[in-house]
C-alpha positions in Angstrom: -40.2 -46.0 -17.1 -41.8 -43.8 -14.4 -39.5 -41.1 -13.1 -39.0 -40.9 -9.4 -39.6 -37.8 -7.4 -36.9 -36.5 -5.1 -37.4 -36.2 -1.4 -36.7 -32.8 0.1 -33.7 -32.9 2.5 -35.7 -31.4 5.3 -38.1 -34.3 5.1 -35.4 -36.9 6.0 -36.3 -37.1 9.7 -40.0 -37.8 9.2 -39.2 -40.1 6.3 -36.9 -42.1 8.7 -39.7 -42.4 11.2 -42.0 -43.6 8.5 -39.5 -46.2 7.3 -39.2 -47.5 10.9 -43.0 -47.7 11.1 -43.2 -49.7 7.9 -40.7 -52.2 9.3 -42.8 -52.5 12.5 -45.8 -53.2 10.3 -43.8 -56.0 8.6 -43.7 -54.1 5.3 -40.0 -54.3 4.5 -40.5 -53.3 0.8 -42.1 -50.0 1.9 -39.3 -49.3 4.4 -36.7 -50.2 1.7 -38.3 -47.7 -0.8 -38.3 -44.9 1.8 -34.7 -45.5 2.7 -33.6 -45.5 -0.9 -35.4 -42.1 -1.3 -33.5 -40.8 1.8 -30.2 -42.0 0.5 -30.6 -40.1 -2.8 -30.5 -36.8 -0.9 -28.4 -38.0 2.1 -26.1 -40.8 0.7 -24.2 -41.3 4.0 -27.1 -41.1 6.4 -26.2 -43.9 8.8 -29.6 -44.3 10.3 -31.2 -44.8 6.8 -28.5 -47.3 5.9 -29.2 -49.3 9.0 -33.0 -49.2 8.5 -32.4 -50.3 4.9 -30.1 -53.1 6.0 -32.7 -54.3 8.5 -35.5 -54.1 5.9 -33.5 -56.2 3.5 -32.8 -58.8 6.1 -36.5 -58.8 7.1 -37.2 -60.1 3.6 -34.9 -63.2 3.9 -37.5 -65.6 5.3 -40.2 -64.6 2.8 -38.3 -63.7 -0.3 -35.1 -65.7 0.1 -31.5 -64.5 0.1 -31.1 -63.2 -3.4 -30.4 -60.3 -3.9 -31.1 -59.1 -0.4 -28.1 -60.8 1.3 -25.5 -59.2 -0.9 -27.3 -55.9 -0.8 -27.2 -56.0 3.0 -23.5 -56.9 2.9 -22.8 -53.9 0.6 -24.6 -51.6 3.1 -22.5 -52.9 6.0 -19.4 -51.7 4.1 -20.9 -48.2 4.0 -21.3 -48.0 7.8 -18.9 -45.6 9.4 -17.8 -47.3 12.6 -16.1 -50.6 13.2 -18.6 -51.4 15.9 -21.5 -50.9 13.5 -19.8 -52.9 10.8 -19.3 -55.9 13.2 -22.7 -55.6 14.9 -24.7 -55.4 11.7 -22.6 -58.1 10.0 -23.7 -60.2 13.0 -27.4 -59.3 12.3 -27.1 -60.2 8.6 -25.4 -63.6 9.5 -27.9 -64.4 12.2 -30.9 -63.7 10.0 -29.3 -65.8 7.3 -28.8 -68.6 9.8 -32.6 -68.5 10.6 -33.4 -68.5 6.9 -31.3 -71.7 6.4 -32.8 -73.3 9.5 -36.4 -72.6 8.4 -35.7 -74.1 4.9 -35.4 -77.5 6.6 -34.1 -80.5 4.8 -30.9 -82.4 5.0 -28.0 -80.4 6.3 -30.1 -77.2 7.0 -29.3 -77.4 10.7 -25.6 -77.7 10.1 -25.6 -74.8 7.6 -27.7 -72.7 10.1 -25.3 -73.5 12.9 -22.3 -72.4 10.8 -24.0 -69.0 10.1 -24.9 -68.6 13.8 -21.3 -69.2 14.7 -20.3 -66.5 12.1 -22.9 -64.1 13.7 -21.6 -64.8 17.2 -18.0 -64.1 16.0 -19.1 -60.8 14.5 -21.0 -59.9 17.8 -17.8 -60.8 19.7 -15.8 -58.3 17.5 -18.5 -55.7 18.1 -18.2 -56.2 21.9 -14.4 -55.7 21.8 -14.8 -52.2 20.4 -18.0 -50.9 22.0 -19.0 -48.6 24.8 -19.3 -50.8 28.0 -22.8 -49.4 28.4 -23.9 -50.7 25.0 -24.8 -54.4 25.5 -26.7 -54.9 22.3 -24.1 -57.3 20.9 -24.3 -59.4 24.2 -28.1 -59.6 23.7 -27.8 -60.8 20.1 -24.9 -63.2 21.0 -27.1 -64.7 23.7 -30.1 -65.0 21.3 -27.9 -67.0 18.9 -26.7 -69.2 21.7 -30.2 -69.8 23.0 -31.4 -70.7 19.5 -28.6 -73.2 19.1 -29.2 -74.7 22.6 -32.9 -75.1 22.1 -32.7 -76.6 18.6 -30.7 -79.8 18.7 -30.9 -80.1 14.9 -28.8 -76.8 14.7 -25.5 -78.4 15.3 -22.0 -78.3 13.9 -20.6 -80.9 11.7 -18.6 -83.1 14.0 -17.0 -85.1 11.1 -13.6 -84.0 10.0 -14.3 -85.5 6.6 -17.8 -86.2 5.3 -18.4 -89.9 4.5 -18.2 -90.8 0.8 -21.4 -92.0 -0.6 -20.8 -95.3 -2.4 -22.8 -97.0 -5.0 -23.5 -100.7 -4.3 -21.0 -101.7 -6.9 -18.3 -99.6 -5.2 -18.8 -101.1 -1.8 -16.0 -103.4 -0.8 -17.0 -107.1 -0.4 
């Protein structure tokens, strides 16, 4: 196994800038690697945790949910404010909703809808405890609502109980 080199603590600010650039270039693996290097020398660096979380969720559509979804949820738990925990939980759930929606197939719209609702609830919690000048959660909540409103296939399950599928021999005559 190849041994990793350790980042110097004074290089953390420039490394964070580089991680953000990698995300903007749609290279989440590069951003993830940089953030992991930062967290070795600054384990509680909130900005590195957030960039790492975003890089992990950037990978949902291309690489799937495993293991990125659980890793992102673990990072949320390491954030130091209730606002950040709620807001970034919303981000994780919203991106999971889009993953399910893009998978297509039977029930994908309903599953996506359920995750959008969870995201919107998390954004609502973030709004309850945030600075009135910070409207990021409003913007994300509205983005979820617009997605749901513009995609009729992303809808909740109206049935209280799903219908039982019956074989022909079980069908009452």
